[in-house]
C-alpha positions in Angstrom: 77.4 70.2 133.4 80.3 71.8 131.5 82.4 74.6 132.9 82.9 76.2 129.4 81.1 75.6 126.1 82.4 77.4 123.0 80.6 78.0 119.7 82.1 78.9 116.3 84.8 78.0 113.8 87.1 75.0 113.9 89.4 74.8 111.0 92.7 73.8 109.6 95.5 76.4 110.0 97.9 75.7 107.1 100.8 77.4 108.9 104.2 78.2 107.3 106.7 76.2 109.3 109.8 76.7 107.1 111.2 76.9 103.7 112.3 74.0 101.5 115.8 73.6 100.0 114.3 75.1 96.8 113.1 78.2 98.7 109.5 77.1 98.6 107.4 77.8 101.8 106.5 74.7 103.7 103.1 74.5 105.4 101.8 72.2 108.1 98.1 71.4 108.8 97.5 72.4 112.4 94.1 72.2 114.0 92.8 75.6 114.9 89.9 78.1 115.0 89.6 80.5 117.9 86.6 79.1 119.8 87.9 75.6 119.5 91.3 76.8 120.7 89.7 78.3 123.8 87.9 75.0 124.5 91.1 73.0 124.2 93.3 75.4 126.1 90.8 75.3 129.0 90.5 71.5 128.9 94.2 71.0 129.0 94.3 73.1 132.2 91.6 71.0 133.8 88.3 72.5 132.9 85.3 70.5 131.6 84.7 72.0 128.1 82.6 71.4 125.0 82.5 72.7 121.5 79.7 73.4 119.1 80.5 74.0 115.4 80.5 72.4 111.9 83.3 70.8 109.9 83.3 69.0 106.6 82.9 65.2 106.5 86.4 65.0 105.0 89.9 64.1 106.2 90.5 67.5 107.8 87.1 67.4 109.5 87.8 64.0 111.0 91.2 65.2 112.1 89.6 68.1 113.9 87.0 65.9 115.6 89.8 63.5 116.8 91.8 66.5 118.1 88.9 67.7 120.3 88.3 64.2 121.6 92.0 63.6 122.3 92.2 66.8 124.3 89.2 66.0 126.4 86.7 68.4 124.8 83.1 67.1 124.6 82.2 66.8 120.9 78.4 66.3 121.3 77.9 69.6 119.6 80.2 69.0 116.6 78.4 68.6 113.3 79.8 67.0 110.1 78.6 68.5 106.8 78.4 66.4 103.6 77.6 69.6 101.6 80.7 71.6 102.4 84.4 71.2 103.1 86.3 72.0 106.2 87.4 75.6 106.4 91.0 76.5 105.8 93.2 79.4 107.0 96.6 79.8 105.4 98.9 81.3 108.0 102.1 82.9 106.8 104.6 84.0 109.4 106.7 87.2 109.6 110.2 87.1 111.1 108.7 88.5 114.4 106.3 85.5 114.6 103.3 87.7 113.8 100.8 86.2 111.3 99.2 86.9 108.0 95.9 85.1 107.3 94.3 84.0 104.0 90.9 82.2 104.5 89.3 79.6 102.3 85.9 79.9 103.9 83.1 81.3 101.7 80.4 78.6 101.7 82.6 76.3 103.7 81.4 74.2 106.7 81.8 76.5 109.7 79.6 79.2 108.1 76.7 76.7 107.7 76.1 76.1 111.4 72.4 76.7 112.0 70.1 77.3 114.9 68.7 73.8 114.6 72.2 72.4 115.2 72.2 73.9 118.7 69.8 72.4 121.3 68.6 74.1 124.5 69.9 71.1 126.5 73.4 71.9 125.4 73.0 75.5 126.4 71.4 74.8 129.7 74.3 72.5 130.7 77.1 75.0 130.7 78.3 77.6 133.2 80.1 79.7 130.6 79.3 80.2 126.9 82.0 81.7 124.7 82.0 82.8 121.1 83.9 85.1 118.7 83.1 87.5 115.9 84.3 85.2 113.0 80.9 83.4 113.4 79.2 86.7 112.7 80.5 87.2 109.1 78.0 84.9 107.3 74.5 83.4 107.7 73.2 81.1 109.0 76.1 80.9 111.5 75.6 84.5 112.5 72.0 84.1 113.6 72.7 80.7 115.1 75.5 82.0 117.3 73.7 85.2 118.5 70.6 83.2 119.3 72.6 80.5 121.2 74.5 83.2 123.2 71.2 84.9 124.3 69.6 81.6 125.1 72.6 80.5 127.2 72.5 83.8 129.1 68.7 83.4 129.7 69.5 79.9 131.2 72.0 81.6 133.6 75.3 81.1 131.9 78.1 83.7 131.9 78.7 85.0 128.3 82.2 85.5 127.1 83.1 87.1 123.7 86.2 87.8 121.7 85.7 90.3 118.8 88.5 88.5 116.9 89.0 90.8 113.9 90.2 89.3 110.7 90.1 92.0 108.0 90.1 89.6 105.0 86.8 88.1 106.2 84.8 91.3 106.0 83.8 93.3 102.9 84.5 96.6 104.7 85.8 97.7 108.2 82.6 99.6 108.9 80.5 96.5 108.5 83.0 94.5 110.6 82.7 97.1 113.4 79.0 97.1 113.3 78.7 93.4 113.5 81.5 93.0 116.1 79.6 95.5 118.4 76.2 93.7 118.0 76.6 91.1 120.8 78.2 93.5 123.3 75.0 94.1 125.2 74.8 90.5 126.4 78.5 90.1 127.2 79.8 89.5 130.8 83.5 88.9 129.9 85.0 90.7 126.9 88.5 89.6 125.7 89.8 92.1 123.2 93.3 92.9 121.8 95.0 96.3 121.6 94.6 96.1 117.8 90.8 95.7 118.1 90.2 98.4 120.7 90.3 101.3 118.3 87.8 99.6 116.0 85.2 99.4 118.7 85.9 102.6 120.6 87.7 105.0 118.3 90.7 105.2 120.7 93.8 103.2 121.4 94.0 104.5 125.0 93.5 101.5 127.2 91.7 103.3 130.0 89.4 105.4 127.9 88.6 102.6 125.4 87.7 100.1 128.1 85.7 102.7 130.0 83.7 103.4 126.8 82.9 99.7 126.4 82.1 99.1 130.1 79.8 102.1 130.3 78.1 101.8 126.9 77.4 98.1 127.2 77.5 97.2 130.9 80.3 94.7 130.5 81.5 93.6 133.9 85.0 92.4 133.0 87.2 93.5 130.1 90.5 91.7 129.4 92.7 93.6 127.0 95.6 91.6 125.6 98.8 93.6 124.8 101.0 91.0 123.1 104.5 90.9 124.7 103.5 93.6 127.1 101.0 91.4 128.9 97.4 92.4 129.6 95.2 95.2 131.0 92.0 94.6 132.8 88.9 96.7 133.7 86.7 95.4 136.5 84.1 98.1 137.2 86.2 101.1 138.3 89.3 98.9 139.0 91.9 98.7 136.3 95.4 97.3 136.1 98.2 95.9 134.0 99.9 92.5 134.4 103.3 92.2 132.7 103.9 89.6 130.0 106.3 86.7 130.2 109.4 87.0 128.1 109.9 84.2 125.6 111.5 83.6 122.2 108.4 83.8 119.9 107.9 81.0 117.4 104.3 81.6 116.4 101.7 83.8 118.1 98.8 81.9 116.6 96.5 80.7 119.4 98.2 82.7 122.1 95.2 85.0 122.7 92.9 82.0 122.8 95.2 80.3 125.3 95.1 83.4 127.4 91.3 83.3 127.6 91.1 79.6 128.0 93.5 79.8 130.9 91.6 82.7 132.5 88.2 80.9 132.2 89.7 77.6 133.5 91.2 79.5 136.4 87.7 80.8 137.2 86.4 77.2 137.1 89.1 76.1 139.5 87.9 78.8 141.9 84.3 77.6 141.5 83.4 81.1 140.3 81.6 81.3 136.9 80.5 85.0 136.8 83.0 87.9 137.0 81.1 89.7 139.7 81.9 86.7 142.0 85.6 87.5 141.7 87.6 90.0 143.7 90.3 92.2 142.1 93.2 90.1 143.7 91.8 87.0 142.0 91.5 88.8 138.7 95.1 89.8 138.9 96.2 86.3 139.7 94.2 84.9 136.9 95.5 87.4 134.4 99.1 86.5 135.4 98.3 82.8 135.0 96.8 83.5 131.6 99.9 85.5 130.5 102.1 82.6 131.5 100.0 80.1 129.5 99.9 82.4 126.5 103.6 82.8 126.5 104.1 79.1 126.4 101.9 78.8 123.4 103.7 81.6 121.6 107.0 79.9 122.2 106.0 76.9 120.0 104.5 76.4 116.5 100.8 75.9 115.8 97.8 76.7 117.9 96.3 73.7 119.6 99.5 71.5 119.5 101.4 74.4 121.2 99.1 74.8 124.1 100.5 74.1 127.6 99.5 71.4 130.0 98.4 71.9 133.6 101.7 70.7 134.7 103.5 73.4 132.7 101.3 76.2 134.0 100.5 75.1 137.5 103.5 72.9 138.3 104.3 69.2 138.7 101.4 67.1 139.9 98.7 69.5 138.9 95.3 68.2 137.7 
């Protein structure tokens, strides 16, 4: 039985890590993809995790498979495609550490995940099922992901969702908003950023926006990440803000995924896999833990390679 199973894209982040002597940007091939990032972040903090997705049967795909295995993530759900290459995201960095994405993805491997690639046995054997909206841009991955999330919920799993908006992947913001909203009725834990809140609610007010989502879709726990300012949560009528941890930012890629992976792994440490089992004090402690883990990722380059260990987050001797 897994604590957390994630479904979706695993890809190569070709991330700008410098400039050559000739003034040419230098890019490094980092393993990435939001759902895979969550699985690795949680595994590095002690949770039993697995990943379902599709990569190309190529050098990058093999690198990604090895990365999951090396970080203790179950790869029984990883499929290798001979028809399509591994998806690429070119990540250029601004001076602030914020990112600009260009995707090489149309017809690439992660979009070809099908319902037949995901067995009921995999979905029965997890306590939490997590996915994001990038899987909803193209068929057959869209239908496969939505079906798997509903099946997992029917089997008793907690459903976690991140409407991880990437403008360049959608033909129009209206379509993106429509598709990003589609899964919300089955979601128990929603992780959303302050940039995505207005897309789904029409307001950037934390309290009003999260209230709209909670009331309209019956979402038990909403985690709103605020970058350097930390995170805001809504748990029924209870709300609060947990301050961020100050660091010198190197690369924010993967920080939000680390936040969620840390939060979910913290739930697993407590032996509580549904948000209604938590009390508000526990949510506050888990959000503070998640902020700390995310800050460590943001202080280093890359997504998966930058994620902290249990020793870094919990202290020496942690397992």
